[in-house]
C-alpha positions in Angstrom: -41.2 -41.2 76.1 -38.7 -38.6 77.0 -39.8 -36.4 79.8 -36.9 -33.9 79.3 -37.5 -30.5 78.0 -34.6 -28.4 76.3 -35.0 -24.8 76.0 -33.0 -22.8 73.4 -32.6 -19.3 72.5 -34.2 -19.3 69.2 -36.5 -21.5 66.7 -33.4 -21.8 64.4 -31.2 -23.1 67.4 -34.2 -25.7 67.8 -34.5 -26.7 64.0 -30.4 -27.3 64.0 -30.7 -29.3 67.2 -33.6 -31.7 66.0 -31.6 -32.0 62.5 -28.5 -33.0 64.4 -29.5 -35.4 67.2 -27.5 -38.8 68.0 -30.0 -40.0 70.1 -30.9 -43.7 69.9 -34.3 -43.5 70.9 -37.2 -42.6 68.5 -38.8 -40.1 71.1 -37.2 -36.5 70.8 -37.1 -34.5 73.8 -39.6 -31.4 74.1 -38.0 -28.4 72.7 -39.1 -24.6 73.5 -37.6 -21.4 72.6 -36.9 -19.4 76.1 -39.3 -16.8 75.1 -42.0 -19.5 74.7 -41.2 -21.2 78.2 -40.7 -18.0 79.8 -44.0 -16.8 78.6 -46.0 -19.6 79.6 -44.7 -19.5 83.1 -46.6 -16.4 84.0 -50.1 -15.0 82.9 -52.4 -12.5 84.1 -56.2 -13.9 84.8 -59.0 -11.8 82.8 -56.5 -9.9 81.0 -56.4 -9.8 77.3 -53.0 -9.2 75.2 -52.1 -6.2 73.5 -51.0 -5.8 69.7 -48.5 -3.3 68.9 -51.1 -0.9 67.4 -53.4 -0.7 70.3 -50.3 -0.4 72.4 -49.0 2.6 70.7 -52.8 4.5 70.6 -53.2 4.0 74.5 -49.7 5.3 75.1 -50.5 8.3 73.1 -53.7 8.3 75.1 -51.6 8.4 78.1 -49.1 10.9 76.8 -52.3 13.6 77.0 -50.8 15.8 79.8 -48.8 19.1 80.0 -45.3 18.4 80.9 -44.8 15.4 78.4 -43.9 18.1 75.6 -40.6 18.4 77.7 -39.5 14.9 76.3 -39.2 16.5 72.9 -41.5 14.2 71.3 -44.7 15.5 69.5 -48.0 13.9 70.0 -49.0 14.4 66.6 -49.7 10.8 65.4 -47.4 10.3 62.8 -44.4 11.7 65.0 -45.2 9.9 67.9 -45.5 6.6 66.3 -41.8 6.9 65.2 -40.8 7.6 68.7 -43.0 5.6 71.1 -40.3 2.8 70.5 -37.9 4.5 72.3 -40.3 4.7 75.4 -41.6 1.2 75.0 -37.8 -0.2 75.2 -37.1 2.2 78.2 -40.1 0.6 80.0 -39.6 -2.8 79.0 -36.1 -2.8 80.4 -37.2 -1.7 83.7 -39.9 -4.4 83.9 -37.5 -7.1 83.1 -35.1 -6.1 85.6 -37.9 -5.5 88.1 -37.0 -1.9 88.7 -39.7 0.6 89.4 -39.5 3.6 87.2 -40.1 6.0 90.3 -37.2 4.6 92.4 -34.6 6.0 89.6 -35.3 9.0 91.5 -33.2 7.8 94.1 -30.4 6.6 92.2 -30.5 10.3 90.2 -28.0 11.5 92.9 -27.3 14.9 91.3 -30.9 15.4 89.6 -29.6 15.6 86.4 -32.7 13.4 85.1 -35.2 14.4 87.7 -37.5 16.5 85.2 -37.4 13.5 82.5 -37.9 10.8 85.2 -40.8 12.7 86.9 -42.4 12.8 83.5 -41.6 9.5 82.6 -43.2 8.0 85.8 -46.3 10.2 85.1 -46.5 8.5 81.7 -46.0 5.0 83.1 -48.7 5.6 86.0 -51.4 7.0 83.5 -50.6 4.5 80.7 -51.0 1.6 83.6 -54.3 2.9 84.7 -55.8 2.9 81.2 -54.6 -0.7 80.7 -55.8 -1.9 84.0 -59.1 -0.3 83.6 -59.7 -1.8 80.4 -58.1 -5.4 81.2 -55.3 -5.3 78.7 -52.1 -6.6 79.6 -48.7 -5.1 78.4 -45.9 -7.0 78.8 -44.3 -4.0 81.2 -46.6 -4.7 83.7 -46.5 -8.4 83.7 -43.7 -8.8 86.7 -46.2 -6.4 88.8 -49.5 -8.7 87.9 -48.4 -12.0 87.2 -49.8 -15.4 88.6 -47.2 -18.3 88.2 -48.4 -21.2 85.9 -48.1 -24.1 88.3 -49.8 -26.5 85.9 -47.1 -25.8 83.2 -44.2 -26.0 85.5 -45.6 -29.3 86.7 -46.0 -30.7 83.1 -42.3 -30.5 82.5 -40.4 -32.7 85.0 -36.8 -32.1 83.8 -35.7 -28.9 81.9 -32.4 -28.1 80.7 -32.0 -24.4 79.7 -29.0 -23.2 77.5 -28.2 -19.6 78.8 -26.6 -18.4 75.7 -27.1 -14.9 76.7 -28.4 -12.8 79.7 -31.0 -13.7 81.9 -33.0 -10.5 83.3 -34.1 -10.6 87.0 -37.5 -11.4 86.0 -36.8 -14.2 84.1 -34.5 -15.6 86.9 -37.4 -15.1 89.5 -40.0 -17.3 87.3 -37.1 -20.1 87.0 -36.5 -19.9 90.9 -40.2 -20.4 91.1 -40.2 -23.2 88.5 -37.8 -25.2 91.0 -40.6 -26.2 93.2 -42.4 -28.3 90.6 -39.5 -29.3 88.3 -35.9 -29.9 88.1 -34.0 -27.1 86.0 -30.4 -27.2 84.6 -28.7 -24.5 83.3 -26.0 -24.8 80.6 -23.9 -22.0 80.8 -20.4 -20.7 79.1 -19.0 -18.1 81.0 -16.4 -15.8 79.1 -14.4 -12.5 79.5 -17.5 -10.6 78.1 -20.7 -11.9 80.2 -19.3 -11.1 83.5 -22.7 -9.2 84.2 -24.5 -12.9 84.0 -21.7 -14.4 86.1 -22.5 -12.0 88.9 -26.1 -12.7 89.0 -25.3 -16.7 89.1 -22.9 -15.7 91.7 -25.5 -14.1 93.6 -27.6 -17.2 93.5 -24.8 -19.2 95.1 -22.5 -20.5 92.0 -18.8 -20.0 92.3 -18.3 -19.0 88.3 -14.8 -18.7 86.6 -13.7 -17.2 83.3 -13.6 -20.0 80.2 -15.6 -23.0 81.2 -18.7 -24.4 80.3 -21.2 -25.3 83.3 -23.9 -27.2 84.2 -25.8 -25.7 87.2 -28.5 -27.4 89.0 -30.9 -24.4 89.9 -32.9 -26.5 92.1 -29.6 -27.2 94.4 -27.7 -24.2 93.5 -24.8 -26.8 92.7 -22.2 -27.0 89.9 -23.0 -30.6 88.3 -20.2 -30.1 85.8 -17.4 -27.7 84.7 -14.9 -28.2 81.6 -13.0 -25.8 79.8 -13.7 -24.9 76.2 -11.5 -24.8 73.5 -10.3 -21.7 72.5 -11.1 -20.1 68.8 -10.0 -22.2 66.0 -8.1 -20.8 63.1 -9.2 -17.2 62.6 -8.1 -14.8 59.5 -8.8 -11.2 58.9 -8.7 -9.3 55.7 -9.3 -5.5 55.0 -10.5 -4.0 51.8 -11.2 -0.6 50.2 -14.7 -1.1 49.1 -17.7 -3.0 50.3 -18.1 -4.9 47.0 -15.2 -6.7 47.4 -16.4 -8.1 50.5 -18.7 -10.2 48.4 -16.1 -11.6 46.5 -14.6 -12.3 49.7 -17.4 -14.4 50.9 -17.6 -16.3 47.6 -14.0 -17.0 47.8 -13.9 -18.4 51.3 -17.0 -20.5 50.9 -15.0 -22.2 47.7 -12.2 -22.6 50.0 -14.0 -24.2 52.8 -16.0 -26.5 50.5 -12.3 -27.4 49.1 -11.1 -28.1 52.5 -14.0 -30.6 53.2 -16.5 -28.5 55.2 -20.2 -29.5 54.7 -22.0 -26.5 53.2 -24.8 -27.0 55.9 -21.9 -26.4 58.5 -20.7 -23.3 56.7 -22.3 -19.9 58.0 -21.7 -16.4 56.8 -22.7 -14.2 59.5 -23.6 -10.5 59.1 -23.2 -7.7 61.6 -25.0 -5.3 59.4 -27.9 -7.6 57.9 -28.3 -4.6 55.0 -25.3 -6.4 53.4 -27.8 -9.6 52.8 -29.2 -7.4 49.6 -25.8 -7.3 47.6 -24.9 -11.0 48.6 -28.1 -11.9 47.2 -27.8 -10.3 44.1 -24.3 -11.9 43.3 -25.6 -15.4 44.3 -26.3 -16.7 40.8 -26.0 -20.3 41.6 -28.5 -19.9 44.8 -25.7 -21.1 47.2 -27.0 -19.3 50.2 -30.1 -19.3 52.2 -31.0 -16.2 54.1 -32.1 -16.3 57.8 -33.2 -12.7 57.5 -35.4 -13.5 54.4 -36.1 -11.2 51.6 -37.4 -7.8 52.6 -40.8 -6.8 51.4 -39.3 -3.6 49.8 -38.0 -5.8 47.1 -41.5 -6.7 46.0 -43.2 -5.6 43.0 -45.8 -4.1 44.8 -44.0 -2.2 47.4 -41.5 -0.8 44.5 -44.5 0.2 42.5 -46.3 2.2 45.2 -43.2 3.7 46.3 -42.4 4.6 42.7 -46.0 6.3 42.3 -45.7 8.4 46.0 -42.2 9.5 45.3 -43.1 10.9 42.0 -46.0 12.6 43.6 -44.0 14.0 46.1 -41.1 15.3 44.0 -40.9 15.1 40.1 -37.2 14.9 39.9 -35.7 13.1 37.1 -34.9 10.1 38.9 -38.6 9.8 40.2 -40.2 10.5 37.0 -37.9 7.5 35.3 -39.1 5.2 37.9 -42.5 6.2 37.6 -42.5 5.8 33.8 -41.5 2.3 34.2 -44.3 1.3 36.8 -46.9 3.1 34.6 -50.0 5.7 35.6 -52.5 3.3 36.9 -51.9 4.3 40.7 -51.0 7.7 40.0 -55.1 8.1 38.6 -56.0 6.7 41.8 -54.0 8.8 44.2 -53.1 12.3 42.4 -56.5 14.0 43.2 -56.6 12.6 47.0 -53.0 12.6 47.8 -52.8 16.3 49.7 -56.5 15.8 51.2 -57.2 15.1 54.7 -57.8 11.2 55.5 -61.4 12.3 56.5 -62.1 13.4 53.2 -60.8 9.9 51.6 -62.7 6.6 51.8 -59.0 5.1 52.5 -60.1 1.4 52.9 -62.0 1.8 49.4 -58.8 3.4 47.9 -56.5 0.8 48.9 -58.8 -1.9 47.8 -58.8 -0.2 44.3 -55.0 0.2 44.6 -54.8 -3.6 45.6 -56.8 -4.8 42.4 -53.6 -3.9 40.4 -51.6 -6.6 41.9 -52.0 -10.4 41.5 -48.9 -11.9 43.2 -50.5 -13.8 46.2 -47.6 -14.0 48.8 -47.2 -10.2 48.4 -51.0 -9.4 48.9 -51.3 -11.8 51.7 -48.8 -9.3 53.7 -50.4 -6.6 52.1 -54.0 -7.4 53.4 -52.4 -8.6 57.0 -51.0 -5.0 57.3 -54.1 -3.1 56.1 -56.2 -5.1 58.4 -54.2 -4.1 61.4 -53.7 -0.5 60.3 -57.7 -0.1 60.2 -57.8 0.3 64.0 -55.6 3.3 64.1 -57.1 5.3 61.1 -59.6 7.1 63.4 -56.7 8.8 64.8 -55.5 10.2 61.7 -58.4 11.9 60.3 -57.0 15.2 60.4 -53.5 13.9 58.8 -52.9 14.3 54.9 -53.4 11.0 53.1 -49.8 11.2 52.0 -48.8 11.1 55.9 -50.9 8.0 56.3 -49.8 6.2 53.2 -46.1 7.0 54.4 -46.8 5.2 57.7 -48.3 2.6 55.8 -45.7 2.0 53.7 -43.1 2.0 56.8 -45.0 -1.1 58.0 -44.8 -3.0 54.8 -41.2 -2.1 54.3 -40.6 -3.8 57.8 -41.8 -7.3 56.6 -40.2 -9.9 55.1 -40.7 -13.2 52.9 -39.1 -16.5 53.8 -36.4 -17.4 51.7 -37.2 -20.3 49.7 -34.2 -20.5 47.2 -33.0 -23.7 49.4 -29.1 -22.9 49.4 -26.9 -24.9 51.8 -24.9 -22.2 53.2 -26.7 -20.0 55.9 -26.4 -16.3 55.9 -27.6 -14.9 59.3 -27.0 -12.3 62.0 -25.2 -12.7 65.0 -28.3 -13.4 67.2 -29.4 -16.2 65.3 -25.9 -18.1 65.8 -26.6 -18.6 69.4 -26.2 -22.3 70.3 -25.6 -23.3 66.7 -22.1 -24.3 66.1 -20.6 -24.1 62.6 -17.5 -25.6 61.4 -16.2 -22.5 59.4 -17.8 -18.9 59.8 -17.2 -16.1 57.2 -18.0 -12.6 58.8 -17.7 -9.3 56.8 -18.6 -5.6 57.9 -16.4 -6.4 61.1 -15.8 -2.8 61.8 -16.5 -0.2 64.3 -19.9 0.9 63.0 -21.1 -2.6 63.5 -19.4 -4.5 66.0 -20.7 -4.1 68.6 -24.1 -2.6 67.4 -25.0 0.8 69.4 -28.2 0.2 71.4 -30.9 3.2 71.6 -32.2 2.0 75.2 -30.0 4.5 76.7 -32.0 7.5 75.4 -33.4 8.8 79.0 -30.5 7.9 81.1 -26.8 8.2 81.4 -24.3 5.3 82.1 -23.7 6.4 85.7 -27.2 6.5 86.6 -27.7 3.1 85.1 -25.1 1.9 87.4 -26.6 3.2 90.3 -30.2 1.6 89.5 -28.3 -1.8 88.6 -29.5 -1.5 85.1 -27.6 -2.9 82.3 -25.3 -0.3 80.9 -24.3 0.4 77.1 -20.9 -1.4 78.1 -23.0 -4.4 79.3 -24.7 -4.8 76.1 -21.7 -4.3 73.8 -19.9 -7.3 75.9 -23.1 -9.6 75.4 -22.4 -9.1 71.8 -18.8 -9.7 72.0 -19.8 -12.7 73.8 -21.9 -14.2 71.1 -18.9 -13.4 68.7 -16.6 -15.3 71.1 -18.6 -18.3 71.4 -19.2 -18.4 67.6 -15.5 -18.2 67.5 -14.8 -21.0 70.0 -17.3 -23.4 68.4 -15.8 -22.9 64.7 -12.8 -24.8 63.2 -12.0 -21.8 61.3 -13.1 -18.2 60.9 -12.6 -15.6 58.2 -13.3 -11.9 58.8 -13.2 -8.9 56.2 -14.0 -5.4 57.2 -13.6 -2.2 54.9 -10.7 0.1 55.9 -11.4 3.8 54.7 -10.9 7.3 56.4 -14.4 6.9 57.5 -14.3 3.1 58.6 -11.8 1.1 60.7 -11.7 -2.1 62.1 -13.7 -3.2 65.2 -11.4 -2.7 68.5 -13.2 -6.3 69.5 -10.2 -7.9 66.7 -7.5 -6.2 69.2 -9.2 -8.0 72.1 -9.0 -11.1 70.5 -5.6 -10.6 69.2 -6.7 -10.8 65.7 -4.3 -9.2 63.1 -4.9 -8.2 59.5 -3.5 -10.5 56.7 -3.1 -9.6 52.8 -3.6 -13.1 51.2 -4.6 -11.9 48.0 -4.9 -8.7 45.8 -8.0 -6.7 45.6 -7.8 -7.0 41.8 -7.7 -11.2 42.4 -11.2 -10.7 44.3 -12.4 -8.1 41.9 -12.0 -10.8 39.1 -14.3 -13.2 41.1 -17.0 -10.8 40.5 -16.4 -9.2 37.2 -14.4 -11.8 35.1 -14.8 -11.1 31.6 -16.7 -13.4 29.4 -15.1 -15.0 26.5 -17.9 -14.0 24.5 -19.8 -10.8 24.5 -23.2 -10.3 22.5 -22.5 -7.6 19.8 -18.8 -7.8 19.7 -17.7 -8.3 15.9 -14.1 -9.0 15.7 -13.9 -7.2 12.3 -16.4 -5.2 10.4 -15.6 -4.8 6.6 -18.9 -3.9 4.2 -19.5 -2.3 1.2 -19.8 1.5 2.1 -19.7 4.9 0.3 -19.6 8.7 1.5 -20.8 9.9 -2.1 -24.4 10.7 -0.4 -23.3 11.5 2.7 -24.1 15.0 4.3 -20.8 15.4 6.2 -20.5 17.4 9.3 -17.4 18.1 11.2 -18.5 16.0 14.2 -19.3 13.3 11.9 -15.8 13.4 10.4 -14.2 13.4 13.6 -15.9 10.3 14.9 -14.7 8.8 11.5 -11.0 9.9 12.2 -11.0 9.0 15.9 -12.6 5.5 15.7 -14.2 3.9 12.8 -15.8 1.4 14.6 -17.7 4.0 16.7 -18.7 5.7 13.5 -20.1 2.2 12.3 -22.2 1.7 15.5 -23.5 5.6 15.9 -24.0 6.5 12.1 -24.6 3.1 10.3 -26.5 1.3 13.0 -27.8 4.2 15.0 -27.2 2.8 18.3 -27.3 5.8 20.4 -26.0 6.1 24.2 -28.6 5.5 26.7 -28.4 8.3 29.1 -29.7 7.9 32.7 -31.9 10.7 33.8 -30.2 13.1 36.3 -31.6 15.9 38.4 -28.0 17.6 38.5 -27.4 18.8 35.0 -24.3 18.0 33.3 -21.5 20.7 32.2 -23.0 20.5 28.4 -26.3 21.1 29.5 -25.5 24.4 31.0 -23.5 25.0 28.3 -26.7 24.4 26.0 -28.5 26.9 28.1 -26.1 29.5 27.6 -26.0 29.1 23.9 -29.6 29.2 23.8 -29.8 32.6 25.9 -27.3 34.2 23.6 -29.3 33.1 20.7 -32.4 34.6 22.0 -30.4 37.9 23.1 -28.9 38.6 19.4 -32.0 37.6 17.8 -33.8 40.6 19.4 -30.9 43.0 19.3 -28.3 42.9 16.9 -25.5 45.2 19.2 -25.1 46.7 22.5 -23.3 49.9 23.6 -24.2 49.9 27.3 -22.9 47.6 29.5 -25.4 47.3 32.0 -28.2 47.0 29.3 -26.4 43.9 27.6 -25.8 42.4 30.9 -29.3 42.9 32.3 -31.0 41.7 28.6 -28.6 38.7 28.9 -29.4 37.5 32.6 -33.2 38.0 31.3 -32.6 35.5 28.6 -30.5 33.1 31.1 -33.6 33.1 33.4 -35.8 32.3 30.5 -34.1 29.2 29.7 -33.0 28.0 33.1 -34.8 24.6 34.3 -36.8 24.7 37.4 -34.2 22.7 39.8 -32.7 24.6 42.6 -29.0 23.4 41.5 -29.6 24.4 37.7 -30.6 28.0 38.9 -27.3 28.0 41.0 -25.2 27.0 38.1 -26.9 29.9 36.0 -26.2 32.1 38.7 -22.6 31.3 38.4 -22.5 31.6 34.6 -23.8 35.0 35.2 -20.9 36.0 37.3 -18.5 34.3 34.6 -20.1 36.1 31.8 -19.0 39.8 32.9 -15.7 39.6 31.2 -17.7 38.4 27.9 -20.1 41.3 28.3 -16.9 43.9 28.5 -15.4 42.2 25.4 -18.8 42.6 23.7 -19.1 46.2 24.2 -15.8 46.8 23.4 -16.5 44.8 20.0 -19.7 46.7 19.2 -18.0 50.0 19.8 -15.6 48.9 17.5 -18.1 48.4 14.6 -19.0 45.0 14.7 -22.4 43.7 14.9 -24.3 40.3 15.0 -25.5 39.3 11.4 -26.1 35.7 11.9 -26.5 33.4 15.0 -27.7 29.5 15.1 -27.2 29.7 11.2 -27.9 26.1 9.5 -26.0 26.1 6.2 -24.7 23.6 3.6 -22.5 23.8 0.7 -20.9 21.6 -1.9 -17.2 21.4 -1.5 -15.1 19.1 -3.7 -17.7 16.7 -4.6 -19.0 16.4 -0.7 -22.1 18.0 0.5 -21.1 19.8 3.8 -23.5 20.9 6.8 -23.1 22.9 10.0 -24.7 25.1 12.1 -22.7 28.2 13.2 -23.3 29.8 16.6 -22.6 33.3 15.4 -21.3 35.3 12.4 -20.5 39.2 12.8 -20.2 41.7 10.2 -18.1 45.0 10.0 -17.3 46.6 6.9 -18.5 44.2 4.7 -16.3 41.3 5.8 -17.5 38.5 8.5 -16.1 36.8 11.5 -17.3 33.4 12.6 -17.4 32.6 16.3 -18.2 29.2 18.1 -19.3 29.7 21.6 -17.1 27.8 24.3 -18.2 27.2 27.9 -15.8 24.4 28.4 -12.4 23.2 27.3 -11.4 23.0 23.6 -8.6 22.0 21.7 -6.1 24.5 19.7 -3.8 22.8 17.3 -0.1 24.0 17.0 2.5 23.6 14.1 3.4 20.4 15.3 -0.1 18.9 15.6 -2.4 20.2 13.0 -1.2 17.7 10.6 -2.9 14.9 12.8 -6.3 16.8 13.3 -9.6 15.1 13.7 -11.5 18.0 14.4 -12.2 20.6 11.5 -15.2 22.4 12.9 -13.6 25.9 12.1 -12.6 24.8 8.7 -16.2 23.5 8.2 -17.6 26.9 9.5 -15.0 28.9 7.2 -16.2 27.1 4.0 -20.2 27.3 4.9 -19.7 30.9 5.7 -17.9 31.7 2.6 -21.1 31.6 1.0 -22.5 34.7 2.8 -19.3 37.0 2.3 -15.7 37.6 3.0 -14.8 35.8 6.0 -11.9 37.4 7.5 -11.1 35.1 10.6 -12.5 32.0 12.7 -12.4 31.5 16.2 -13.6 30.3 19.5 -15.2 32.7 21.7 -14.3 31.7 25.2 -17.2 32.8 27.3 -15.3 32.4 30.6 -12.6 34.6 29.6 -14.4 36.9 27.6 -11.6 36.4 24.9 -11.9 35.3 21.2 -8.9 32.7 20.2 -8.3 32.5 16.2 -8.0 29.3 14.5 -4.2 29.9 13.6 -3.6 27.1 11.0 -6.9 27.8 9.3 -5.7 27.4 5.7 -3.4 24.6 6.6 -5.9 22.5 8.0 -8.3 23.0 4.9 -5.6 21.5 2.8 -5.7 18.7 5.3 -9.5 18.7 5.0 -9.6 18.4 1.1 -7.2 15.4 1.1 -9.8 13.7 3.7 -12.7 14.6 1.6 -10.8 13.2 -1.6 -10.1 9.8 0.5 -13.6 9.5 1.6 -14.9 9.8 -1.7 -12.7 7.1 -2.9 -13.7 4.6 -0.7 -16.0 1.7 -1.9 -15.6 -0.3 0.8 -14.6 0.3 4.6 -13.1 -1.4 7.4 -14.5 -0.3 10.3 -11.7 -1.3 12.6 -11.2 -0.3 16.2 -9.0 2.7 17.1 -5.5 2.5 18.0 -5.2 5.1 20.4 -7.3 3.7 23.6 -7.7 7.1 24.9 -10.4 7.7 22.6 -12.2 4.8 24.4 -12.3 6.4 27.7 -15.3 8.0 27.2 -16.8 6.1 24.6 -20.2 4.9 25.1 -19.7 1.8 22.8 -16.5 0.7 24.8 -18.3 -2.5 26.3 -19.1 -3.6 22.8 -15.9 -3.3 21.6 -14.5 -5.3 24.7 -12.8 -2.1 26.0 -15.0 -1.2 28.5 
C-alpha cells in the first residue's frame, strides 16, 4: 500500500491528479486538500465548531458597547450582517499570521488608527470571552487554543505538499510541529511575484532563487532538488470594444485549439471575472463547456419567481409589473398583506412553507430548505424588522448558493484560484483588464499599507503579487495562451500584460468575431420571398397613415393591415417622446373642450398647466418631462392669445370624420379646427419633428395627412388653410402645396381602386427599414 500523502490546494486539483496518474501500482496515494490537512493537525478539546449564523450573532452581541459605533457600522441586524464579513476577514488574517490585535498599537507609530485599533481590540476580547464561555470555537482563536493532533500526524509517514500559493505563519508552525512525527516535503515554485513566500522559506533556512521548481525537506531544512521551469509558451492577446465579442473569442479559440490537436479536457477557459460565465453559458448551445463555479441559484425558477414578486411589492414599475405578470399572483396573495408588518406579527416559517408549496423542483427546494433551516436560528434577532427586510436577507443567502454543473462539457471554465496545481495545454482568458487582474481585496479596510508592513501583515501589493504568481504559473504550464480584454474609455488592459511583455495583436476584425455569434440563418421563419394575392381597396376605410404605409412599403402594409401583426412593445418606465406628445394632445383637448378661447395669457397658461398635471403619469421622470413641456409651451400660449384676439376660436377638437371621395371612404381624426368669420382652419399639433414638402419633393410624397384633413373638414365649412401647429416654437406652418398634393392623392386613389391583385413586395428604399418593426421578418433587420 502506498504510504505517501499528497496535499494539493483544492479538490479539483486532486481530481485532476487522480485522473492523470501514471503510477504502475494499483494503490493510489492518499490525497488531501491543504485546508483538510491543516485543519486536522489542530483541534481544541471540549469546544464545538461555530456555524456562520451563530458566529454573526455572537459578534453582534459582543459589539454591544458604546465606542463600537465609531467604526461606522450600524448594529441593527440587517446592516450588521452585511458588514460583519469585513471584521471577520480582518480577525482571520491576524489569526493566520499569529498577530495579536493589541500589538497593532505598537506598529501604529503615528497614532493614525489608534481609536479604531482600540475598538477592534475591545470587540475581539468581548467576542473571545463569549465564545470561550460557551465552549464554541471560532477559527480566529485556534492559534491560541489548539492542541496539536499527534495521532493524525503519525498516521501519515510521508507527506508531499504542493505549495501553490502562500503559507501563513500558523500553517508553517503546524507543519514544523508535524515534522516530529512524519516526513514533510514542500514542492515550491519561485517566481518574481511570490517573494513574500520566498522570504518565509529563507527564514527557515532555505536558499531560494527566482524561476525554479524546488523540492524542500522541511525536516532537514534541505533543498532536495532544484530545476528551472520553462517560460510561458506562445501567448497572444486581443482587445475588443464590447464584452459580448469576448464570447465569440472564446468559441473561436476553442475551435482553433481543437484543430491544432489539443484535447478538449486539456483546454481551460479562465475567468478573472466569474460573472462572465452567465454570458458564456447563454452561447454554449452545444454544451461544450463545464463550469467549475456551477450555476447560480439566481437562475432557478424559485428564485426568479420570488424576486419578481418582491420587486413588484417594492416598486410597481413597468419592468417589475411585466415580470410579475409572467410569474402570476400566487405569491403576491400570500405576501402583500404582511409585507410591511414587523416579523413579530408574522408566522415566518409557516409563511415560507406556504410559499414553498408553489414549487416542485427537487434540486431547487433542497437548497431552499437548507437555507431556511439555518435561517431559523437568527429569526429571534429580527422580530422588530419588517418582513420585507427579513425576506431580503433570506434572498441574499439563496442568491449566494449555486448548483453543480451537470451538462458534462469537456472544456472547463473556472476562476484563477481553481487553476492552482492543474496544468493545461491551452488556456483562454477574457476580461484581462485593470478592473479584474489583479482583483482588489477588501481586507485592508481597517489598516493602511505602511502599518501592515510594520506589523508584518500581507499588504495589498503582496496579495496582488500572489494573484500574478497564479497567472504566471498558469502560463508557464501551458503550451499556448490566448488573452482578451475590453478596451474603452472606462476600461484598459491589465498592467500585468506589460510586466509579462505581452503585446496586443489584431488577428481578426470584430465583424469576423460577431459573425460567430450572430451569423444569419439561410432560412428564417415567416420570411416570404414574394407575396402576390387577390386584394381590393373597394371596401377599405382609408386613413392617411394607412395610405402612407402602403406607399412606403407594401410588405409592411401586408403584415400590419392584412395579417394584423402588431409590434411588441417592451414595458418602459421612461416614457417615449411620442407618449409625452400624447399627453400634450390630451391636455389641449381637455382645455378647449371646456373653453373655446382665451384672452388672458396667465389664465390660458394656468388652465393648460392644470390639464397637463391631470394627464401626467405617476413617475418622477414623466413629471419632469411634463415640466419641460410647460416651459416650451410658453411661446404657444402667447401665439394662442394673439389668434384669439384676432377673432379665431376653437370650433372642433379631436374630431373623428368620414367622407366618400372619388369612390373611396376616407377617415381621420383632426386635432383641431378653428373658426373665424365663417371660415375654418385645420391644425395638427406637433411636439416632435415633421416633414414639409417642397416644389421638388411633393410629387414623391407619401404623407397626405393634411390633404385628408382638408377633404374631411370641407364637410364642416369653408376651409381657408391647413397647417402644422409647432408647439415648441408656437408657430403654424402651412401646407404649401395642398392642392398639388390633392391631385397626387386623387391619382393614388384611382390606382388603388383599380387593383384586383397586389404584389406586397419589399420597399426599394431601405431607409424605411431602419425603424420598421417587421425588418427581421423581411430579412433586413
